[in-house]
C-alpha positions in Angstrom: -27.0 -6.8 3.2 -26.0 -9.6 0.8 -27.8 -12.9 1.2 -26.4 -16.3 1.8 -24.0 -15.1 4.6 -24.4 -18.4 6.4 -22.2 -20.5 4.1 -19.6 -17.9 3.3 -16.1 -19.3 4.3 -15.1 -16.3 6.4 -12.3 -17.8 8.6 -10.5 -19.3 5.5 -11.0 -16.1 3.5 -9.5 -14.0 6.3 -6.5 -16.3 6.6 -5.9 -16.2 2.9 -6.1 -12.4 2.9 -3.5 -12.2 5.7 -1.3 -14.6 3.7 -1.6 -12.2 0.7 -0.5 -9.3 3.0 2.6 -11.3 4.1 3.5 -12.2 0.5 3.1 -8.5 -0.6 5.3 -7.3 2.3 8.0 -9.9 2.4 10.1 -9.3 -0.7 13.8 -9.6 0.2 15.1 -8.4 -3.1 12.4 -5.7 -3.4 13.2 -4.3 0.0 16.8 -3.4 -1.1 16.4 -3.1 -4.8 18.3 0.2 -4.9 21.3 -1.3 -3.2 21.2 -4.4 -5.4 21.1 -2.4 -8.6 23.9 -0.2 -7.4 26.1 -3.3 -6.7 25.3 -4.5 -10.3 26.9 -1.3 -11.6 23.8 0.9 -12.3 24.4 4.6 -11.5 22.2 6.6 -9.1 20.9 8.6 -12.1 19.8 5.3 -13.8 18.2 4.0 -10.5 16.4 7.4 -10.1 15.1 7.0 -13.7 13.8 3.6 -12.9 12.0 4.9 -9.8 10.5 7.7 -11.9 9.1 5.0 -14.3 7.6 3.2 -11.4 5.7 6.3 -10.1 4.6 7.3 -13.6 3.1 3.9 -14.4 1.6 3.8 -10.8 -0.2 7.1 -11.3 -1.5 6.1 -14.7 -2.6 2.7 -13.7 -4.3 3.4 -10.4 -7.8 4.2 -11.7 -7.9 1.6 -14.5 -6.9 -1.1 -12.0 -9.8 -0.1 -9.7 -12.2 -0.2 -12.6 -10.9 -3.6 -13.6 -11.5 -4.9 -10.0 -15.1 -3.7 -10.0 -15.8 -5.1 -13.5 -14.0 -8.4 -13.5 -13.9 -9.2 -9.8 -11.6 -8.8 -6.9 -10.3 -12.3 -6.9 -9.2 -12.2 -10.6 -7.6 -8.7 -10.1 -5.7 -9.8 -6.9 -4.4 -12.9 -8.9 -3.3 -10.6 -11.7 -1.4 -8.4 -9.3 0.4 -11.4 -7.9 1.3 -12.5 -11.4 2.9 -9.1 -11.9 4.8 -9.6 -8.6 6.0 -12.9 -10.0 7.0 -11.5 -13.4 8.8 -8.4 -12.1 11.8 -10.0 -10.3 12.2 -12.5 -13.1 12.6 -9.6 -15.5 14.9 -7.8 -13.1 17.0 -11.0 -12.9 17.3 -11.3 -16.6 17.9 -7.6 -17.3 21.4 -6.3 -18.2 20.3 -2.8 -19.3 18.4 0.1 -17.9 15.5 -0.6 -20.4 15.0 -4.0 -18.8 15.2 -2.6 -15.3 12.6 0.0 -16.2 10.3 -2.7 -17.7 10.6 -4.6 -14.4 9.7 -1.5 -12.4 6.7 -0.8 -14.7 5.4 -4.3 -14.2 6.0 -4.0 -10.4 4.0 -0.8 -10.4 1.1 -2.5 -12.2 1.2 -5.2 -9.6 0.8 -2.7 -6.8 -2.0 -0.9 -8.8 -3.9 -4.2 -9.1 -3.6 -4.8 -5.4 -4.4 -1.2 -4.3 -8.1 -0.6 -3.9 -8.8 -4.3 -4.6 -7.5 -5.6 -1.3 -9.5 -3.1 0.6 -12.6 -3.8 -1.4 -12.2 -7.6 -1.1 -11.7 -7.3 2.7 -14.7 -5.0 3.2 -16.9 -7.1 0.9 -15.8 -10.2 2.7 -16.9 -8.9 6.1 -20.1 -7.5 4.5 -20.9 -10.8 2.9 -20.5 -12.6 6.2 -22.6 -10.0 8.0 -19.7 -8.8 10.1 -18.9 -5.4 8.6 -18.5 -3.9 12.1 -15.4 -6.0 12.4 -13.7 -4.5 9.3 -11.6 -1.9 11.2 -10.1 -4.6 13.5 -9.4 -6.9 10.6 -7.9 -4.2 8.4 -5.7 -3.2 11.3 -4.5 -6.8 11.5 -3.9 -6.8 7.7 -1.8 -3.6 8.0 0.2 -5.0 10.9 1.0 -8.2 9.0 2.1 -6.2 5.9 4.3 -3.8 7.9 6.0 -6.5 10.0 6.7 -8.7 7.0 8.1 -5.7 5.1 10.2 -4.8 8.1 11.3 -8.4 8.4 12.6 -8.3 4.8 14.5 -5.2 5.6 16.0 -6.8 8.7 17.3 -9.6 6.6 19.1 -7.2 4.2 22.5 -8.6 5.2 21.4 -12.2 4.5 19.9 -11.1 1.2 23.2 -9.6 0.2 25.0 -12.8 1.0 22.4 -14.7 -1.0 23.2 -12.7 -4.1 20.8 -10.7 -6.3 19.9 -13.6 -8.7 18.9 -15.9 -5.8 17.1 -13.0 -4.1 15.1 -12.3 -7.2 14.2 -16.0 -7.4 13.1 -15.9 -3.8 10.8 -12.9 -4.5 9.3 -14.8 -7.4 8.7 -17.9 -5.3 6.9 -15.8 -2.7 4.8 -14.2 -5.4 3.9 -17.6 -6.8 2.6 -18.5 -3.3 0.6 -15.3 -3.3 -0.8 -16.2 -6.7 -2.0 -19.6 -5.5 -3.5 -17.9 -2.4 -5.3 -15.3 -4.5 -6.8 -17.9 -6.7 -8.1 -19.8 -3.7 -10.2 -16.8 -2.5 -14.0 -16.8 -2.7 -15.5 -13.9 -4.6 -18.1 -12.1 -2.5 -21.4 -11.2 -4.1 -21.3 -7.5 -4.9 -24.1 -5.7 -3.2 -26.3 -4.2 -5.8 -25.5 -6.7 -8.6 -25.2 -10.5 -8.8 -21.4 -10.7 -9.2 -18.9 -9.0 -11.6 -19.7 -8.4 -15.2 -17.3 -10.8 -16.9 -18.8 -11.3 -20.3 -17.6 -9.2 -23.2 -21.1 -8.1 -24.1 -21.9 -6.9 -20.6 -18.5 -5.0 -20.1 -19.3 -1.7 -21.9 -22.6 -1.2 -20.0 -20.9 -2.2 -16.7 -18.0 0.1 -17.4 -20.4 3.0 -18.0 -22.3 2.2 -14.9 -19.2 2.0 -12.8 -17.7 5.3 -14.0 -21.0 7.1 -13.7 -21.7 5.7 -10.2 -18.2 6.7 -9.0 -18.5 10.2 -10.5 -21.9 10.7 -9.0 -20.5 10.0 -5.5 -17.5 12.2 -6.1 -19.8 15.0 -7.3 -22.4 14.8 -4.6 -20.6 13.5 -1.5 -18.4 16.4 -0.4 -17.7 14.7 2.9 -16.2 11.6 1.2 -14.0 13.8 -1.1 -12.8 15.9 1.9 -11.9 12.7 3.8 -9.9 11.5 0.8 -8.0 14.8 0.4 -7.2 15.3 4.1 -6.1 11.7 4.6 -4.0 11.8 1.4 -2.3 15.1 2.5 -1.4 13.8 6.0 -0.4 10.5 4.6 2.0 12.1 2.1 3.6 14.3 4.8 4.1 11.3 7.1 5.5 9.1 4.3 8.0 11.7 3.3 9.0 12.3 6.9 9.8 8.6 7.3 11.5 8.5 3.8 14.0 11.3 4.6 14.5 9.9 8.2 16.4 7.0 6.7 19.4 9.2 5.8 19.3 10.9 9.2 19.2 7.5 11.0 22.1 6.2 8.8 24.2 9.2 9.9 23.2 8.8 13.5 23.9 5.1 14.1 27.2 4.4 15.8 28.0 1.2 13.8 27.0 0.1 10.3 25.7 -3.2 11.7 23.1 -1.3 13.6 21.6 0.3 10.5 19.4 -2.7 9.5 17.9 -3.2 13.0 17.4 0.6 13.3 15.5 0.7 10.0 13.5 -2.3 11.0 12.5 -0.6 14.3 11.7 2.6 12.3 9.2 0.6 10.3 7.4 -0.8 13.3 5.3 2.3 13.7 2.9 1.2 11.0 2.6 -2.2 12.5 1.8 -0.7 15.9 -0.9 1.6 14.5 -3.6 -0.8 15.7 -2.9 0.4 19.3 -4.3 3.9 18.6 -6.7 3.1 15.7 -9.7 2.3 18.0 -9.3 5.5 20.2 -9.0 7.6 17.0 -12.1 5.9 15.5 -14.2 6.8 18.5 -13.6 10.5 17.9 -15.4 12.6 15.2 -13.4 12.2 12.0 -12.2 15.8 11.9 -10.9 15.7 15.4 -9.0 12.5 14.6 -7.6 14.1 11.5 -6.6 17.2 13.4 -4.8 15.1 16.0 -3.0 13.0 13.4 -2.1 16.1 11.3 -0.7 18.0 14.3 1.3 15.0 15.4 2.7 14.5 11.8 3.8 18.1 11.6 5.6 17.7 15.0 7.3 14.5 13.7 8.4 16.3 10.6 10.0 19.0 12.6 11.7 16.5 15.0 13.0 14.5 12.0 15.5 17.3 11.2 17.5 16.6 14.3 20.6 14.5 14.9 19.8 12.6 18.1 19.0 8.9 17.3 16.4 8.5 20.0 14.5 11.6 18.8 14.7 10.4 15.2 13.5 7.0 16.0 10.6 8.3 18.1 9.5 10.7 15.4 9.6 8.0 12.8 7.7 5.5 14.9 5.1 8.2 15.8 4.7 9.3 12.1 4.2 5.7 11.0 1.6 5.0 13.7 -0.4 8.2 13.0 -0.2 7.7 9.2 -1.5 4.1 9.3 -4.1 4.7 12.1 -5.6 7.6 10.2 -5.6 5.6 7.0 -7.5 2.7 8.7 -10.0 5.1 10.2 -10.4 6.9 6.9 -10.9 3.6 5.0 -13.7 2.6 7.4 -15.5 5.9 7.0 -15.1 5.9 3.2 -16.1 2.2 2.8 -19.3 2.9 4.7 -20.1 5.7 2.1 -18.9 3.8 -1.1 -21.4 1.7 -3.1 -20.1 -1.9 -3.5 -20.2 -1.9 -7.3 -17.8 1.0 -7.4 -15.8 0.4 -4.2 -12.4 -0.6 -5.7 -12.6 2.3 -8.2 -13.3 4.9 -5.5 -10.5 3.5 -3.3 -8.2 3.9 -6.3 -9.3 7.5 -6.6 -8.3 8.0 -3.0 -4.9 6.5 -3.7 -4.5 8.8 -6.7 -5.0 11.8 -4.4 -2.1 10.5 -2.3 0.1 10.3 -5.4 -0.9 13.8 -6.5 0.2 15.2 -3.2 3.4 13.3 -3.3 4.5 14.9 -6.6 4.8 18.5 -5.3 5.6 17.6 -1.7 8.6 15.3 -2.4 10.9 18.0 -3.7 9.6 20.4 -1.0 10.5 18.1 1.8 13.9 17.4 0.2 14.6 21.1 0.0 13.5 21.6 3.6 15.8 18.7 4.8 18.8 19.9 2.8 18.4 23.5 3.7 17.9 22.6 7.4 14.7 24.6 7.6 
């Protein structure tokens, strides 16, 4: 266990990490960016192209961002991610062409890349530094709830965002990102277990990069349990995510009044925020039993999502969100216990890449199943 745990500012660090979750989730313009672009005159084909750019950059940037966090430090990487969140809405606000929109989406994807893996590594290393790693699952559940509720809150305020206008909404997103940047810079960098801090000097970077890549590859090559957890969690997570994604159209068709759509979508997103209610019971089970339960429940939710009754659709969406996030939290805990600190963010990024790789073939498959009524 790292030394000097006595003077580590754990309460302040945890509050700051929760503030970062709120800043990442509460993006009024980002929550309805498709609608805002459509109102500006962009076609659905152009919007789809921008979405494609986002996912292409996200897939390519996932692993390098994890390496960056392990080499240069979690605090710097989180701050860089918030800087990308600040730049993206400013670019979107100033863009009049598809090229500018795609550039904004690429920057946004890099922002999420820099946060992904880094936030989990920072949270786990924070608890480890303070000698409270047993409390990681509870704290990560709280982080997840804050993110989901803030994201849902932004969606709930969609009507107000429309009244505000896309320019002011983009400025609001930028202001929130600026707050997140200040919060990230105020974090304390935990001492990485196994080395005395990140390798920040140019002379030390090549050797540190080699050690990080070789250390991560060694675990992936030898720890079959960790790889299996990554793959199973990614597969179930992709199925649950796509179930909720395609539910939006079903819910829109099932609501009796347009004014109810925003509250319905907000309620649909509460499943992830409520995941903490079932995370502890799942964690007490052997992992493979927990994964089997979550997987079976997700398949059932996917089947129910093809219906037309609003209560059934809402129940399936809530359950899919709860199962997805609860299994993710349990998986993160099991994986973090197996990951070496010096390669933690890199390996979490590898796990995120597995999710993206499953999403590529499953997205059109789920779309076909929904459209064909299978």
